Each structure stands twice: as structure tokens, then as C-alpha cells.
N, C-alpha and C positions, 0 to 999 in steps of 0.2 A: 515233865519236859520243859526245858528252858525256853523262854520266849526271846527271840532276837530283838534287840533294841536298835533303832535307827538313831544315830548320833550325827548331827551336823553342826558345823560352826555357825555362830550367830550371824556372821557376815554373809552366809549363804542363804539364810532364811529370813533375814530382816535387814533394814537399812535405817540409818539415823536421819532424823528430820533435817532437811536442808541439803543432805548429800544426795542430790538428784540432778538430772539433766533438765535443761530448759530449751524450749523451741523458739526459733527466730524466723521471721519472714520478711520479705521485701519485694519490691517491684523494680525490675531493671530492664536494660536493653542489651541484646547481644548483637554485635556488629561484625562485619567481615565475612558474611555468608556469601556463598556463590549462587545467588539468585534463588535461594530456598527460603527467604524470609517471609514476613507478613505482607499482605496486600491491603489490610484494613486501614480505615482512616484513623482509628484510635492509636495505632502505632505511629502514624505520621504526626499526630498531635504530640505524642511523647518526644519524638525527635525534635519538633519545633520548640517545645518547652526546654529541652536540654540545650539547644543552640542559643535560645534566648538568655539562659543563665550564663552562657559564655560570651554574651555581648553581640550575638548575631540575630537580627530580626528576620525570621522566615515564616511564611504562612504555610500551614499544613497542606493546603491544596497544591502548593508549588513543589511539594516533595514527592518524588517517585523513587522509593527505595525498596528494592526487593532483597537487599543484603542486610536487613535489620529485622530482628524478631523481638517482640515483647515477651518477657519471661517472668515467672515467679521464682524467686530465690529463697531457699530454705536452708537452715543450718541448725545444728544442735550444740548448745553450750554444755560442756562437761561440768561436773561439780567443781565449785570453787575455781572458776577460770580467772586468769590474771591478764591485765592489759598486755598486748603484744603476742599472746598465744595464737597460733595459726590453727584453724579448723577447716574441714571440708565444707563446701557449699554445693547444694544440689540445685540445678537449673532446669526448669520445665516450661515449655511453651504454653501460652494461653490464647494465641491467635491461630492463624492458619499456616504457620511456618511448617515446611516439610522436613527440614533438618537443621540441626545446630552444628553440623560438622565444620570445623575450621573457624568457628566464631570465637569472639572475645567478649567476655562480660565486662561492661563498663561499671565504674564505681557505683555500688549499690549499698545504701544503708539498710541494715537488718535490725528490725525492731522486735521487742518482746511484747507480751500481752498487755503490758502497762503503757505501751506507746513510746518507750525510751529506746534509743539506739544503743545496741550493745556490741555491734560488730560492723565492719565494712568489708564488702566482697568485691573482688575484681580479679580478672585473669582469664587465660585461655580455657575454653570449654572442651572437655574430653568426653566423647560419647561412647568410647570403648567399642567401636564397631567400624563398619565400612559400608560404602554404597558404590556399586559399580554401574556403569552406563554402557553405551555402545549397542543399544537395542535390547539388551537384557538387563535386569536389575538383580543385584546381589546385595542383600541387606542382612546385617547381623546386629543383634541387640535392638535398641529402640532409639533412633536418631532424633526424636523430638524431645528427648530429655538427656541431660548430661551432668557432669560433675566438674567442679573446679577444685582440684586437689590442693588443700591448704590455701585456698584462695580467699578465705575470710580471716580478718585479723580482729581479735577481740579488743575493744576500746575501753570497756568498763565491765566490772563484775557485778552480778546481782547483789542487792543489799541484804546480807544475812551474816549473822555472827553465831558461830557454833557454840552452844552452851553459854550464851550471853546472860541468861538469867540464873545461872547456877544449876540448871537442869538440862538433861538430854532426853529426847523422846525417840524411842525405837519403834519403827513401824514394821509389822510382819508383812511379808509378801502374800501370805495366805492366812487370813484371820482365823484364829482358832483359840478357844479359851484354854484348852489343855496345854497347847504349846506355849501360849503367852505366860501361863502360870509356871511352866517349867523353866522358861527363860528367867523370870523373876527369882525363882528359888535358886537357880544355878548362879546367877550374878551375886546374890546375897551370900551364898556359900563361899564363892571365890574372894569376895571383898570382906567377908567376915563381919558384916554389919547389914542392917536393913536399909540399904541405899535404893533398892528398886521396888516398885510396886506396879501391879497390873491395873491399867486404866479401863481397858475394854479388850475384846478378843483380837484387836489389830494393833494395839499400842501398849508400850511399857515405858514408864517414866523413871529416869535414873537421876538421883542427886549426885553431883560431882563432888567427890571427897576433897577436903581442904588441901591435901598435898598435891592434887592434880589441877588446881585452878589455873596455874600458870603453864601447864603442859597438857592441855586437853587432848591433843593428838595422841599422846602416849596412853591416856586413859581409854580413848576410843579404840586404839589398836589392841589393848588388853581385852576389852569387852568383845570385840569381833572374833578373837581367837578362842573364846569359850565354847566347848562342845555341849550341845543340848540335845536331849532325847526328844525327837519330833514325833508327834502323834499323827499317823497317816490315816485319814478316813477310809472306810470301806467303800470303794468305788470301782465301777467297771466302765471303761471308756471304749466306745465302739465307733468306727468310721464305716458307715454303710457304703460309701463310694468305693473304698479300696478293700473292704472286707477285713479291716484290722480290728483286733480285739485285744485290749490291755486290761488285765485283772490285777487289782491291788492285793497286797499280802494279807490284809485283814478281812478279805471277802470270805464269807461262810455260806454254805448251802445246807438247809435243813433236809432231813431224809425225805425224798420224794421219788416217784416213779415217772419216767418220761417215755412216751411213744411218739416217734417222729418218723413219718413215712413220706415218700415222694410219689407224686402223680405225674406220669409221663404221657404226653400226647404226641403221636407221630403221624404226620400227614405226608403220604407218599403219592407222587404223581407219575404215571407211566403213559407214554404216548404210543398208541397203537395205530398202525397204518392199515386203512381199508382200501383195497384195490378193486377195480371193477371186475365182475366175473367174466368168463369166456362168452363171446358173442354179445357183449354189451354194446349199446349204442355208441357211435363215434364220439359224442360229446360227453361221455362218462369220464369222471375225474377221480384221481386218487385222493382220498381224504385222510387226514391225520386226526384221530380222536383221542383226547386226553382222558385217562382213567385215573380217578383218585381213590385212594384207600386210606382210611383213618383207623389208627390203632390207639387204644387207650390202655395203659398199663399202670397199675398201682402196686407199688412194692408193699409186701407185708411188713408191718411194724410191730415189734414186740416191746413190752414194757421193760425199761432198763432202770435199775435203782441207782440214784445219784445222790450223793451227800458228801460233805467235806467240812472239817473243822479248821483247816489251815490251807494255805495256798497250794501246797503239794497235793493234798487230798482232792482239792477242787479241780486242779488240772488233770489229775489222774482219772477222776470221775467223768469229766467232760470229754476227755480223749477216748473213753470207753464207748461213747456214743458213735464214734466214727463218722462224724458229719463234717461238711465243709464249713469254712469260716462264716459264710453268709447264713447257713442254716444255724450255726451256733449263735449268731446275733439274734435270730428269731427265738431260739430256745431261751436265751438269757432274758429277753424281754418278757416272755411268758412266765419264767421263773420269778421275776420281779413282781409281776402282776399277781401271782398266786401267793406271794409272801414268803416263798421258800428261799429266795436269794436275799441274803442279809447284806445288801449293799445298794448304793445309788448307781443307777445306770445313766450315763451321759452319752448322748448320741451327737456326733459331730456332723 
């Protein structure tokens, strides 16, 4: 029987060193709010500092501004950004502001982990929702956080040169020795020379051929389009909250017999009315007496043989049990414990 081979492009299972996103963060002020801003003294101090930089001397205690909110601004630099590129900025309140609706973010420098400024953000904040008044409140989405679409302008790009030392490093999204070796072998087959070598299960180093030293982007594009057979580990992923079970194609079950029965306990309460008999005293009352009945029922369970050498046989064998997804989760865990399930069980 032929074994199905999973082939993926290298660009779908790995990425080159340096071809990655970078996170930016900054502290700013959102103004123009309709009385829904901060009331804390820290925000007033920020307003005073801003006005002082503009040449106005104002004490924080003299400021009573409910139309301003202190916010944290974040953004994500795409790979190889160039000055002038516009990216989205996310704005989130850090004080007691109730809403950023209608506000405008003032000029905010966005810094990287190295402390350098890589972008400047400014513009109107969109919260993507609405708030209604008039005695009733209608709220959609989350008004304490918003977005400034294309509100951040890149000022400089992170210092990195692709292939600057004559080599490229390829990082696997999921480390695996078999897949890393397959990538190395396939690249060398396509280039017809030993340019690639496996460093560890998560990285492959590639020497840039002489003819591509002045056109590294063409070389990267060629490598990304190579199809590689990916080795998928035997894994079962279960989500106990939703009852979802996902079984990988390499999962196998050794021959085993399973008995799975259900215990049902039913508690029934009936209310009976006790009325006074004839010629009862005048103060006699009608009494309601609860009567409880408890029934315990355990279904008979018979042994069911279960085994499978491939995904189709495993699914067919498990379906023969006729259990619910949540019962199936318990069965899979017991199978793994007994050693019959040849796979890793990951519980979310």
C-alpha cells in the first residue's frame, strides 16, 4: 500500500533569519474625548509636561481635564520596513478612562526593545463601535481600546542585512530533525551542490552561491518555492471545553479491547398534597409534602476490539464504539496510559 506523502513549500514551514516582525511600544495621550477621559493626577502630569515642551508653564494641580486619556500605543513593524511606510497603531487606556470614542492620538514616538525610535504615531482613534445614552447604554466592541489605521509612520528600519556574511539561516516553525534533514537534502538536490547543512532540528544554514551574491532576493524566492516532504508527528489534540478531538494521520492503535459504560443517576421529586380528614379541627391546614425518588441505572458495557494501522482504520474503530466526543476524550487518555495509543495526547 502506498504511503501518502505530505509536501509543503519551504516558505510555509520555515522562515529566513531576519525575515520577521518587530514589536514597538510607546506612551501617549488621546485628547478630544467627551468627558470620558482620565481623572488621575498622573495624566495631568503628562499634560503639564507636554505643555511645558510647547513653552507653556502649567502646574498639574491646575489642570482639570476629563477629555484626555493616557494610553499605551503599540505597533508591529513588518519585515524589512522602509522609512515612510504607514502601519496601524493600537491604542489602549492605562488609566480610568471610560471610552476613547472621538479621541485623537497626539504625536507618540514608538520604540523597539533597544530603546530606539522606529516610528511616530498620530491620528484619530477608531474604536469600531458605539455607545448610546439617554438612560440606557448600548455598547459594541470595547471602547477602552482602539486603533489608528495607518497612523504610524516608520522613521527607520531595524539594522539587519540579509545574507551579509555570505550565508542564510532557515528557521523551522516546528523543530524536527527529520524535516530539517529533508529540507537540507532537497535544497542540495535543486542546487546540485552541497550548499545546505542541518545545524539542529530548528535551523538549516545555506551558503549563498556565487552567482546569487548580488541578487539574494532571487535566491531566497527560489528556496522558498521548493517542495519538501514534511514529517508529521503522531499526535492527538483534544479540547475538553468544546469536546473537539483532532487525530493526526500517523496515529496508530495497537490491538486492544475497550469496555465503556455509563452510570446514570436520576433524582425525581414529586409534591403530594395532604388535606385534613372530615370532621378535622378548624385549625387544621393543608400540607404539601415532597416525595423524592432516586433511581440508579448502569448500562451494560461489552468489550469492543479496537485497533488501527492508519488514520482510516483508527477512525473506523473509534466510531464503532458509538460514544460521544467527551467520552472519546476519556477513552483516548486511557489508551495512551495503557500504551496502546501510539501517539502523543495534547490537552488544550
